[in-house]
C-alpha positions, -999 to +999 in steps of 0.1 A: +000+000+000+021+029-013-006+056-011-029+065+017-057+091+022-051+118+048-058+102+082-076+129+100-100+135+071-114+100+069-146+107+087-161+138+071-185+149+099-158+152+127-135+169+102-162+194+092-171+202+128-134+208+136-130+231+106-160+251+117-147+254+152-113+265+140-131+291+118-153+304+145-125+308+170-101+325+146-129+348+132-136+360+168-099+365+174-096+384+141-125+407+150-111+413+185-076+420+172-090+442+145-108+463+171-077+465+193-056+475+163-081+503+153-081+515+189-043+518+191-041+534+157-064+562+168-051+570+203-043+606+193-072+631+193-093+624+163-082+655+144-095+643+110-128+632+127-134+608+099-138+581+125-168+598+141-203+583+137-235+599+148-259+584+172-292+579+154-321+590+174-356+585+161-380+605+183-418+608+186-425+642+199-461+634+207-450+609+234-420+630+244-442+659+253-460+637+278-436+637+307-405+623+291-381+652+295-364+637+326-359+605+308-343+624+279-320+642+302-311+609+319-303+594+284-281+624+276-262+621+308-256+584+301-243+591+266-222+621+276-207+601+306-189+579+281-166+608+273-156+616+237-192+624+230-192+653+205-223+674+200-227+691+167-261+704+157-270+727+128-302+742+143-305+776+128-311+807+148-336+835+141-324+871+145-349+900+143-341+927+118-308+911+108-287+939+093-260+919+075-257+904+040-277+874+029-247+851+027-250+847+065-285+833+061-297+797+060-302+783+025-280+810+009-258+786-009-288+768-023-301+801-037-331+803-014-320+828+012-353+847+008-370+816+023-350+822+055-369+854+062-405+859+074-426+883+093-433+874+130-466+887+142-467+895+179-491+917+198-504+935+168-469+943+154-447+924+130-410+919+129-388+906+101-368+877+114-341+859+095-328+823+099-290+827+103-266+798+098-258+784+132-242+754+148-243+742+184-213+724+197-201+709+230-169+723+246-148+693+236-153+699+199-126+726+199-099+700+203-112+673+180-118+698+152-088+721+159-111+752+161-094+784+174-102+821+178-083+851+163-099+873+190-115+865+223-118+831+238-132+796+230-163+781+246-157+764+279-175+738+299-190+765+321-206+780+290-226+748+286-245+756+318-246+794+314-284+795+312-290+773+343-283+802+367-313+817+384-303+853+377-319+880+355-305+891+321-288+858+314-268+857+282-254+828+262-218+831+251-212+825+214-185+825+188-188+840+153-171+831+121-143+852+105-167+869+081-184+886+110-151+902+121-159+935+103-194+938+118-192+924+153-168+928+182-161+910+214-188+919+239-216+927+214-250+913+223-276+899+199-312+891+206-323+859+190-350+833+188-338+797+192-364+769+188-391+795+197-372+806+228-359+842+233-322+840+241-297+869+245-263+861+229-230+877+237-200+874+214-170+861+233-148+850+204-142+855+167-130+823+149-098+822+128-105+822+090-115+789+075-122+772+108-142+742+100-159+710+113-153+678+094-180+651+095-185+622+071-153+633+053-167+668+044-157+701+059-183+726+072-165+760+071-177+783+099-167+817+084-204+826+080-217+808+111-227+816+146-214+790+170-235+784+201-227+761+230-249+730+232-261+741+266-278+721+293-310+732+309-323+734+344-359+725+353-385+740+329-403+771+343-435+766+323-451+745+295-435+765+267-401+760+283-408+723+287-416+720+250-385+739+241-363+717+263-377+685+247-368+697+212-334+710+224-325+677+241-337+658+210-308+675+192-284+669+220-291+631+219-279+629+183-242+634+191-211+618+177-187+591+190-155+577+177-161+544+159-140+524+183-163+533+212-191+513+195-192+485+221-197+510+250-223+530+229-243+498+222-242+489+258-257+523+268-282+522+240-294+488+252-300+502+286-319+532+272-345+510+256-365+508+288-370+546+288-393+544+258-382+578+245-375+567+209-351+543+192-313+547+192-288+533+168-251+537+161-238+530+126-203+514+122-181+512+091-194+477+083-223+455+092-199+429+105-183+454+129-218+464+141-228+428+149-195+423+167-199+455+187-234+447+197-224+412+207-196+422+230-218+450+243-244+424+253-218+403+270-207+433+289-169+429+287-142+449+270-125+440+237-092+434+255-108+411+280-126+392+253-094+388+234-076+372+264-106+348+270-107+338+234-069+330+234-073+309+265-103+291+251-084+285+218-053+271+235-075+247+254-101+238+227-079+233+196-057+205+211-089+188+223-103+190+187-072+174+173-072+148+201-108+140+192-099+136+155-070+114+163-091+091+184-120+091+158-096+081+130-072+059+149-088+027+136-080+037+101-044+046+111-040+012+127-053-004+095-027+015+075+000+003+099-011-033+096-010-029+058+027-021+060+029+017+062+057+027+085+052+049+116+072+077+101+050+080+070+019+077+091+030+106+112+039+129+083+005+121+066-013+129+098+007+161+102-002+171+066-039+165+073-037+185+105-021+214+085-049+213+060-074+215+089-057+247+101-051+261+066-088+259+054-102+282+081-073+307+076-078+308+038-115+315+045-106+342+070-081+359+047-107+360+019-134+372+043-110+399+056-104+411+021-141+414+014-150+431+046-119+452+052-110+434+084-074+434+096-057+401+103-035+408+133-001+391+135-011+377+169-038+356+152-012+341+128+012+335+157-015+317+176-023+295+146+014+286+144+014+277+180-016+255+175+001+237+147+032+231+168+010+216+195-006+193+169+028+181+157+038+173+193+005+155+199+007+135+167+043+123+175+032+113+210+000+096+199+013+078+168+039+053+180+043+016+175+037+011+212+004+030+211-008+010+180+001-023+195-016-014+228-047-005+207-045-040+191-043-055+226-007-066+223+024-058+243+051-039+224+077-066+235+056-095+222 
């Protein structure tokens, strides 16, 4: 008998089960290592901000107006407590009798700046109000987007709560874009209407030219924008203030996180479902990444901890799978030995079939990685090499003349 089939592949079902187990383990390790690699590669402040994804918040105002404001504020506190939660909202601001050019108005670039003006009827009089281009940001956006001022100061964390003080004549600090520099100065005040609420604004800084916010790979230049703090609110004073706060916090709940924080974000989103204030989602770069992030979020452990657990399980399970295959196919190996095939050849043929068992999942993984953009970390390859070395040692120990004769019920010295 000069030729023999690969020993470990004689029984198809055990071989297929082993290949699937190898594939599942290495896929999980690949995903975990990919998340670790992305995290380490983006440890600096996300200056390009291309890694930011927005929390999707689908709200139903009809239900939110029915006593849900406290729940909304709780949800906001949970999201913002994760840190690296960046609030960027483009809610325009109405300014009465706006004296400047139309290029500061909402829809100007689309050629519809006239649609940004309308007469507000109040108490028998009318006032022309204009929707001015405005963004609301949290104080941590200055670093991530590298925004700076040519005059005055940037917005601070204290500015986010500037309207919570119970004092008269409160003002909200704002920044203005570079194109406002010839018309406004530090300390100027502007009366405005923001989501139907009268707010007095005070200019505290003028941005450097071409300051911009980059989201989804596209820059939003702030030269013609007013920049407001995404402020927090105290208890509403009346029904109108309550409605205002609901709409304001609906904007605040749609902030941005770095992609690599997806596991933590999914964990918080899962906890917020019980509030019944709307549905939350967090898109990731690929559907596979999203499934992975949601899975480890539901488990409730970190990526690093999961990686260590998977390595420990792999080092324990893979030798067991190989031992199982050796025992399952040992009768065939004994038959080959009785047919005259030497122990050395049996070992090499078994090692070859073991190599194929390891190779098949990794070929699948490399192909899968190419299609999905996953990164195969060197640690995964190193672990596979270690598995293979263990299989060689196990095969050499298991396949010996003494073991075969013992299986046949004889003593090696007979």
